[in-house]
N, C-alpha and C positions, 0 to 999 in steps of 0.2 A: 379663419386661416386653419388649415389641418395641422394637427399636433404631429410631431416625430415620434416622440416617446412618452408613454404614460408610465409614472412610477405609482404603484400601488402600495400603500403602507398600512397593514392591518395593525391596529393599535388598540390594545387592552390595558388600562391602568398604567400608562407609559408617561405620566406627567413629568417625571424626573429627567427622561431621556429624549423625548420627542422634539424639544427645542434645538439641540445638537444635530438630530436627524434632518430636520427641517431647513436650518442654517445651511446644511451642507448641499441643498438642492437650489440654493439662489445662485444662478448662473449667469446674471447680467445680459449680455446681448443674445443669449439663447432662450429667454424666458418665455417667448412666444411660440417656440418649439416644444416646450415642455409642459406636460400636464401632470400635476401631482394630487393624486386621490387619497386622502387620508380617511381609511375606513375605520371610525370609532366603533368598536365591537361590543357596546354596551358597558363602557367604562364607568366606575363608580368614583373616579377622582376628576381631575381637572384637565385631562387629556384633550378633550374637545375644546375647552376653552382656550387653551394654549395654542392649538391649531388654527382656531378661528382668526387670531391675530395676524397670521400669515395669510389667510384667505382675504382679511381686509386689506391688506397691503398689497397683494398680489392676486386680485381676483380672477385674472385670466388664467393663473397657472394652479393656485392652490384650490382645492375644494375638499370641504369636510363633509363626509356622508356618516351620519349617526344610524345606527341600527341595533336591534336586539342581539344579544350575544349568541353567537353561532360557532365561535372558533375560528381559529386562523384561516382554515381552508374556505370557510363561508365568506370571510372578508376577501380572499383572492377571487372567489366566484363572483362576489359583486363587483369586483374590479374589472373582471372579464367582460361583465354586462355593461358597464358604464364608460370603459376606456375608449377615448376617442383618438388616441395615438396609434401610429402605424405599428409601434413595437410596444410590447408589455414587459415591465420589469418590476417584480416585488422586491421591497426593501423593508425589512423587519423594523419596527419602531424604536429598537434599542440599539440598531446599528446606524451606518451612515455611509455616505458616498464620498469619494474624493472629489471635490468640485472641479479642479482642473482636468482630471479624468473624464468627468461627466461631460464638460464643455466638448472635449476632444471626441467623445463618443458620439454626441449629437451631431457634430460636424461630418463625422463618417457615414452616419446613418442617413443623412441627408442625400448623400451621393452613392449610396450602395443599396442593394436590396437583397435580402436573405432570410431564410426561414428561420435561422437561429443566429445569435451574436454570442461569442465568447470573449469575456474580459478576464484579466488576473484578478486576483484579491488578497487580502491582508488579514491575517489573524491577529487581532489586537488583544492582549492579555490585560484585563482592567486592573488588577491589583500590582503590576509591574510594568516595567518599560519594554518587555519582551513583544516582538513582533515577528511573525513568520510570513513571508511573501509566498504565495502560491501561484505559480506561472503556469501558463498553458503550455503544454509539451509539443514537440515536433513543429513548432513554427518559429520563424526567426525574424528579427528586425534587421534593418540594413547594416547597423554597425557590427553586429554578429556575423553577418555573410561577409563583410569587407575584411573582418579579422580571421575569416575561415573557421568560424565556430559551428557552422551549420553542417549537421551530419544526417542527411535524409536517408531513408531507408532505400535499399537497392529497388532500382526500377522507379523510384519516386523523384519528382522535381524538388528543387528547394521551394518551400512554402513560406510566403512572407506575410507578416501582419498587414491588416488593411486591404486584403483581397478577398473575394468571394470564392468559395471552393466547393466543389461536390463533396457532400458529407460521406459518402460511402466509398468512393474510389480515391479521393485525395486527402481529406483531412482526418477521416476517422482514425484512430488508434485505440488499442486496447489498453487505455490507462484511465485512471478514475479521475478524469477532468471534466465530467459533464455532471456538475452539481448545481444546487441551488444558487451559490454564490458566484458562480461562473455565468449563468445562462440568462439570456434574454430572447424571448420568443416574439415572432410576428404574431400580432393580435389576431389577425384573420385566420391564422392555422388554428389557434385554440378554438375560435368561434365556429369555423367550418367543420371540424371534427368533434364539436360538443365536449371539448376537454373541460371537466369540472372536478374539482378536489373534495375530499372526504370532509364532512362538516361535523363540528363538535367533538373533534378529536385533534390530538397533536401529531407531528411527525408526517404531515401531508406533503412536506418538501420531497419525500420519496417518490410521491406520484408525479410531483412537478420534474423530477430529474428523469422520470421513466416514460410516462405515457405519451407526451407529445413526440418522443424520438421516433415513434412509428411513422411520422409524416414529414418528418425534417429531411429536405433534399439538398439543401444549400446552406452554408454556414460562413459568417464572417468573423475571423479573430482580429481582435483589437489589442494592441500592445498598451494596455493602461491598467493600473491597479485601481479599478472602479470601487469595489464592495470592500467596506472595512468591517469586518466581522468581529463584534465584541465576544470575548470569552471570560469566564469567571464571575459573571453576575449570578447571584443566587436565584434559584428558580428558574433558571434556563431548562430547556427541554432535554438538554445533553447533561444535566446535573444528576448525580448518583441517585438522590431519592425520587427525583421525578421519573427517571427510568423505571424504578420499581413500581411506584404509584401508578403510572400511566401505561403499564404493560399491555392493558387491553386496548388503549388507544393505537399502540404500535401494531398490534395484531390486525386490527381492522384494516389498517392502512397497507399492511404487508400482504394480506390476503386478496384485498382489492386490487392490488399491483400485479399479484401474481395471476388473478383471474383475468385482469385485462390482457396481460401478456399472453395468456394461453388461448384467449378467443380471437385475438388481433395478430396471431403469430405470422399470418401471411402478409400482413401490412408492413412489418418490419423488415428490413433489408437484411440478408445473411450476416453480414459482419456485426451490425448494430444489435441484431437478436443475440448472438453469441456473447457479446458484451453484457447485454441486460441480463441474460441467463447467469452468467458468473456473480453478478451484482445481487441477483434474487437468491442465489444459493448462499451468499454471505449473510443476507438479511434474514433467512430462516435459521441459519445457524445461531446468529446473534439473538435471536428471539429465544430460542431453546436456553442460551447462557443467562438471558435475563430471568427466565423462569426458575432456573436452578439457583440464581443468586438471591431469590427472595426467601429468607429463613421462615418467616411467619406464614400462617394460614396454609399449611402443608395440604389439607385436604381439599382446599378450593384450588390451589396451584396445581397439584397432580392432575385434577380434572382438566384445568385450563391446558395444560401440556398435551394430554391424551387428545383433546378436542382439537387444538391446533395442528397437531400431527396428522389427524384424520382428515382435516380442512386440506393440508398441503397435498396429501396422498390423492385426495379426490380432485383437486385442481390440476395437479401435474405430478403423475406417478413417478416419472422418471427423477425430478427433483427430489421427491420425497426419498427415493432410493439413496440419492447422492448425499443427503444431508442426515439421513439416519444414522444413529451411533449404538454403541452396545448399551448406553444408559436408556436410550429410547426403547430398545428391544426388551431389556429387562423390566422397565416401566409398564410396558404392555403386558408383558407375560404375567407379572404379578399384579396386574389391574390396579397398578397405582401404589401398592402396599410398601414398595421399596423406596418410595420417593424420599423419605427421610435419610435413607442410607446412600443415596445417589447425588446429594447435594454438595457435600462438604468441599470437594477439590474444587469445584466450579464457584463455590462462595469466595473461596481465597482468590481465585482467577478474576472474579468480577470486583471484588474489594480493591485488589491490586490494579485493575484497569482504571477503575474510578479515581484511585489516588494518583495515578500518573497520567490521566487522559488528556491534560493540557500540555503534556510533554511529548516531542516528536518520539515515537517508539518503533524502532525497527523489529520488535518482535511481535507486534500487533497485526493480526491478519495474515500477512505475509508468511510468517514463521510461526505456526502453530500446528498442533495435531489436527485441529479441524480445517485447516487450509488445504489437507490433503488426505482426506480419510480413505480413499481407496488404496494409496500406497501404505498406510498404517495397517490396513487389514493384509497386505501382501506380508509386511513384516510379522504380524501375528501368526499367520500360516507358516512361515519360514521357521519362526521360533518354534512352533510345534514340531516341525520336521526334524529340526535340530535335537530337540530334546528326546525325540524317539529314535535317533540315530537313522534317520531316513532322508538325509540330505541329498543322498544319491538319486532319489525321486525327482528332484528339481534340476533341470538342466542349467539354470542360472547359478544355482549354488554350487554344482560341480565346477562350472567353469571358474568361479571366483576362488575356489579352494585351492586352485592350481597355484596360488601365490603364497600359501601359507608357509612360512618359514623358508622362503627360497633365498634369502639373504642373511641367514642366520650368522650373527657374530660380526657382521660388515657395519660400516658407518654410512651414512646418508646426509646430505644437505638439502633442507627445504628452502627453495628459493622463492621469497615473497617479494612482490613487486612495490615495495615501500620506496619513498622519495630518496632514501640514502643508498640504494642499490645503483650499481653502475654495469655498464656492457663489459667493462673490464674485469669486474668480479665474476661474472657469469663466466667468462673464458677462462679464468684461473680455474674454474671447476670442471673443465673439460674432460679430465681423467678420473672424476668422482662420480659415485651414484648421487643423482639428483632426483628431487620431485619438484616440479614447476607447478604453480597454482595461479588459476584464475587469468589476470590479463598480463601474466609473464609472455604471453603469446605476443605481445605489442613489441618485444625486443627482436623477434624473429627476422625483422626487416634489416636489424642493424648488425647480426652477428650469425656465424655458422653454428654456434653452440645451440644444443637441444638438449632438454632434460632428459634423464633416463625414463622418468615417468612423469605424468601430468595429472592433475586433480582440479576437477571444476565443481563447485556446488553452488555457485550464484547464477541458476538457470533463468532468474526472472529478469535480470538487467545484462550483465555481460554474456551470460549464456545465450541470450536473445541476439546479442551482436553476432557470436559465432553461428548462430542458426541463419542469419542473413548473409554472413561473409565467409568465404573460405580461409582457413587459417594459411598465413603466409609460408610458403615453402611445401605445402601439401601433407605436413605431418605435424602433430602435436608433440611427440616424444620419439625417442629411439626405440622404446619398446612399448608399453602399454599406457593407454590413456583411461582414467577413472572419470565418470562422469555422473552427475546427479541423475537418477532414473528418469526424470522428465526432459533431460536435455536432448536436442536433435541437432547436433553440429552438422553443418554444411560439409565439411571435410570428414570422410571416413575412409579407412582403410584396412579394415579387419582386425584392428588391434585395439578396441574399445570394449571396456567394461563398465556396465552401468550398475550403480550401487543405490540400494534404498536408503533413503536419508531420514532418521528417526529425530523428530522436532520436541521430544518430551523435555528436554533441557529448557525448553522456552515456556513450560508450565510455571505459574508462580510459586509453586511448592519449592523450587530449587532455590528461589530467593529466601525462603522461609527456613529450610533445612540445610540448604547447602550440599544438596544430594545431585550433583551433576553427574550424569552417566556416560560411560564411554563403552565402546564395542569390544567385546573379547572374540567376536566371530563375524568378520567382515561379509562372509557370505549371507548373514541374516540382516544385518543392517549396519550403518555407520551413524553415530549420533552427531547432530549438529551442535558444534560446540561454541557458537557465536562467531566462527571465523574459518574460513577455509584451510587456514594453516592446521587447525585442530583436526580437521578430516585427513589431511596429509599425515598428520603425526599418528593417527590411528591406522592408516594404511601402512605406515613405517615399522609400526609394532607388530602388526600382524604378518609383515614379510620377514620379521625376525631381526630386524636391525638393532645392533647393540648401543650405537652412539647416533644421536641425532642432533644436526647443527642447524640453527636457523639463522638465516641471513635475509635482510631486507624487511624484517617486521618492526617497523618504527613504533607503531602506536602512538602517534603524534600528529595530530590533526590541527595543530596550530600554525602549520606551514601552508603556503599558497598551493602545495600540490597534494594530492592523495597518493599518486603513483609515480614511479621515475619516469615513466612515460605515460602521459594523459590517456585515460580510456574515456569512451563515451559515457556522458553523464557526470564525470567528476566534479565540474563546477557547479552543477545543479546540486549534487549531494552537499557540497560546501554551503550553498546557500541556504538549503533546507535546514541546517543546524542540527542534524541528529547524530552526526559522526562522533562527537566526543562521548555520547552514550553508548555508541557502537563500540568505541575503544574500551570503555569500562566493561562492557559485557566480555569483550574478547579476553581482556586481562583475568575476569574471574574464571573464564574457561580454562585459561593457562595455568592458574593455580591449582586447578583440580585435576588436570592432565599429568602434571609432574608426579605426584606420588601414584598415579594409576601406572605411569611407565616405568617407575622405580621398581614396583612390584613385579615387573616383568624383566627386571635387571637391565633395564635400559636407562641411560641418563641423556638429557637433554641440555644442549649448549646454546647460548645466544652469540653468534659472531656478527650481528648486525653493527654497522658503524654508526653508533650514537643512538638516537631514538630514545623511547621511555619504558621499554619493555624490561623489567627488572626481575621477572619472575624466576628466569633461569641463570645458572652462573655464566658470567660473561667471559668471552674468551676472544684472542685475536685471529682473524682469518688467516693471515700469512703463516703465523706460528703453527696453527692447526694443520695447515696444508703441508708445512715442512716435515711434519710427522709422517711417518710411514702408514699407509692405510691399514687399520685394524689393529694397530699397535695397543 
C-alpha cells in the first residue's frame, strides 16, 4: 500500500527525547498511511536502541536507518532518497507532533493534492508552562467566517482552510509564515528538482524554507497545530553560544541559499521571489550581527566578515549594497584594523537579543536601524544639511519646515484609539486642535468629526490596511496628514507629509543607558518612541503647542479589546502575547518624552478615562474643555 506521509526524523544523541517524539506518531487507524523514518546520524548513545522498539512493534510504519554522522541536512537528504510517502515532512527528534492534528492532516492529504501543505505550530518553552501558537495568516476556518472575522484583501476571495489554492495568485502573502515548522512538501517535487540540503553544517532549515519555493505551484492550508516546537533546551542551534560557535555553518547555508536564488531567479514567480529576497536580506544582516557579537578571535573574525561580504557582493551585488552599513565600509577601508572598535554596540545588541530570544519581541527585525538602512542614510544626509544650514536645498525638508511653530502657545488633544475612547469624546473635541493616530480612522464611519492633523507610523500592519482600502470619507484630517516615509495610502488629496522615522531608540543601548532620543527638527526625522503617540507628541512640539492632552491612551492590554473600534489583526496580536511587552516599552518612551517636552516649556496631561498610563498628570476631559482655549 502506498504511504501518504513520510515523517523523517534526523536523530543524533536524542535518547532522552526520541520516545516522546515517536509516541506522538502512533495514530491508530492511520498507521498504514504513515511512514516514519528515524535517521540515526551516528549517535553515540541509545537513540537507535529506543527507536528500534517502535520498529519492532510497528514494522510497517517505523524504520530505523543508521548512518555515519553527516549532520541534520544529510539525514534529511537520506529521507528524500528513501521516503515512500506522497508527502515529505521533517520532524526534529527533540520536538513532536500533536497526534490528533496528525490524524486530521493524513485524512486531508488522502483527498487533496498540492505541492506544499501548511499547518500551524506551537512554540513550547521547556522550562515553563508558556506556549505560543503560530497560526497561518490570511486563511480562515468556517467559524471565523460565520462570525464575520474573515478580512480578505481587496480583490481576493475568502480563503478557507482545507482547500487547495494557487500559491502565487491566491494564497501567497508577504508574511513570514513559510518556515520549517509550517511546511510539508510533495516528495516528488523535491526529487524532480534535485533539492538537497547542505551536509555537516547546522541551519539547513534556511534551505528547506527557501529552495523548494521556486517550484511550488499549489498549496493546501490545514487548520491544525501540528508541529510542537521545543524551545529552551541547552545546545539548540538557536542557543546563544551555538550561534557564535557555528557561525561558519550558518555562512555556508546563507551563501548557498543566495547562490541558489540568484541562479534560479527565473524559476521563482515574481511575488515569491520578492518575499525570498527580503528574507535573504535579513539573513545577511543577521550574519553580520553574529560576527560583530563574537568578542574573541578578532583577527580571524574580521577576515571572516570581509570574506563573507565579498561573497555576497559576488553572488548578488544589489543585495550587497542593500545590506552594507557604515561599519562594513569602515572595515573594508581599514582592511580590518578597526574591527575591535566596531563591535561594542553590536555586542550589547546581540547579548540583549540572546537574553530575550524566547520572548515575543516587537523591537526585533521589524523596528531596527537595520530594517531600513536606506531610510537611515536619508536621515544622515538631512542631518548634514541641517548642520550646514542648507536645508533649503532639500524640497522635502523645506515642505516640513512650514509647520515649525505654527501653533505656538496653543493646546492640542492627541486622540488615541484605546478601548476607553468613545465617539462622544471625539465629538466633544470638534472645536479643538486635535491629532488623530493610526486606527482612529475606524471612527470616521460613525461621526462627522475629523482630527485637525493625522499621524501614522505603523506602516507594516495598519498602514498596509490603508494602502489597500480608501479612508472613509476621502480624507484623513482637516489639514495635514503625517505618514511614515514608507506609507502609500490609497487616499491622497495633496495634504500629505512624509516623515523619516529614526529607529535608534530600539537599539539595546537605550535599555542600558536610558538615552531615549526625540526629534528637535522634524524636517530631519522623528524618533520612533515605541508608540505612535510619541510620534504625535513630537509633531505637536515641533508645531509649538504649549499644552498637550492625551485621550484614549489606555496602556492596558488585559482587556478583550485593543482599540475602541477593532482594527484588522487585533485578535491575532492578543493571541501572540507580545502586547504587554509593547505596553512596557511605550511607558518607557512616555517617561523619556515628558522632560523633553518640559524643556520646550510644554506640559503633557492625560485625560484618558481610566487605563494604566500614570506617567503624565491626570486631568478630567470635561473640566479641561470647560476652560477657555489657551488660558
